[in-house]
Phi, psi and omega in degrees: 000136177259139177227119177286131182223168171226152173212163181267132171293175185299335179259010178094351180296131183278131182241141177270141183208169176227128171267128175254110192254133179278155174290320179234099183298143180257010179081017181227143181227142186235130171256127177266113176269109189283171180277171181298122175071018182253126178292155181295333183297336177300331182264006188300313184289324174299315179296321177298321179297316178296319179298323177296340178262007174106356181276142166272127188233138175240128169245151183208159176260128173296158178304135181087356183242141175054229182279359173263014176271129180237098178078191184291141181296330180301333183268357184265116176273096183220139175249165177296323180294335176295324176301322181277304188290317186265315186277304182294324177299318178291324178298319179297317178296320179297315180297320179298324178285327180287334180231068185300132179084353182284147171289139187256137181227160183231137165242115182248118179261118176054245178309323182300337177259321187284345175251011184300329180294349178264357186271123176296138174095003185294345176293349180277347183287138176274330177199156181226128175255120176263140183226120181054048192244104179255161155284131188277007180302127192298333181285354176285350176267163183235156173060223182294332178294325177294318178298320179294320178294322177300314181298317181297313190272336180262340185231301190292306182302304182291322184291311182292320179297322178292323183285319186262339186087359175201173177244125188278074179297325181301320181297336178266001181069031186239031177105206184280151173298150186251142170303147184302319180295326176296312182297317182293320179290322176304315179299318179298317178300316184292344178269356181255136181302333179254018174052225185298325181297331181276336183258310184271350180112129186261359184299325182295332181296333180286347182284343181276106180257357182286157173293149180238135165243127181245123182256126185230120179281142182295342180249017181275100183284348176268352180217067177296161186304317181300322180287322178294320178294321179296324178296317180301327180294340181284348181251083191288337187253011176301138183302325175202156179222126182226127175262126179246114179268119182272135178282100185296324181298322181289342182257005182078021181092138181233307184065207181267341186241016180259356184298332186251022173271151192297341180293348176259012181302315185273356181245275184298311182300315181295321181295317178297314180298317181294321180294313177298319184293337181277355184255000000 
């Protein structure tokens, strides 16, 4: 069962969310930390699958995205770290209250995993599944992709965001438009060898002591293997760290946004659910 809810971020900003409730709870709750500019509805069927297996699941929209957008983006003073520190931190607290006593788990897609070290309360997680999750430092890409990342992070993101007051992701077919402050901070992170940990502070990354499984598709051009491996290095105290490279050809193609499509229900989705369920 789905229930539309709202909760206040740490600074009072109202955020839209959905609770996916099981008929018979299994004592486990999952927070889905979404990717940059991706609405929560993209994760709906995945969350429903977990709920069908007994998990209580929360999906939410970061400020300025989806139903958490309030007015024009040009008027929204938001940084990428606000999504982690203020929004995701409050989402974790909301889920803990909605499922009292439940063991807490995390599924982090892209930004949702690479900025997890900035989220208050991550020491409460029993396990974390990363999906399509790279360190965004531009040198982790190779060849022409590295040149494209340099252009994006040194020129396009900061330049266009400064000119327009926001970054038009929709025009690029890459999700929702981004608040200008989010785009500019994202670019700064991508220019640092330790990504967010190097710019916003890396102490929080040491708070995650849970085991991590990171899933990386062989055709994911936004999360190449080198970048996914570099992200795992930012979490020094994880109980264990395992990188799983998915054969995209065998799955009919995955890319960066195919992990949560239903054709992976019996493979990736089931593996994540079984791993969480065994803990």
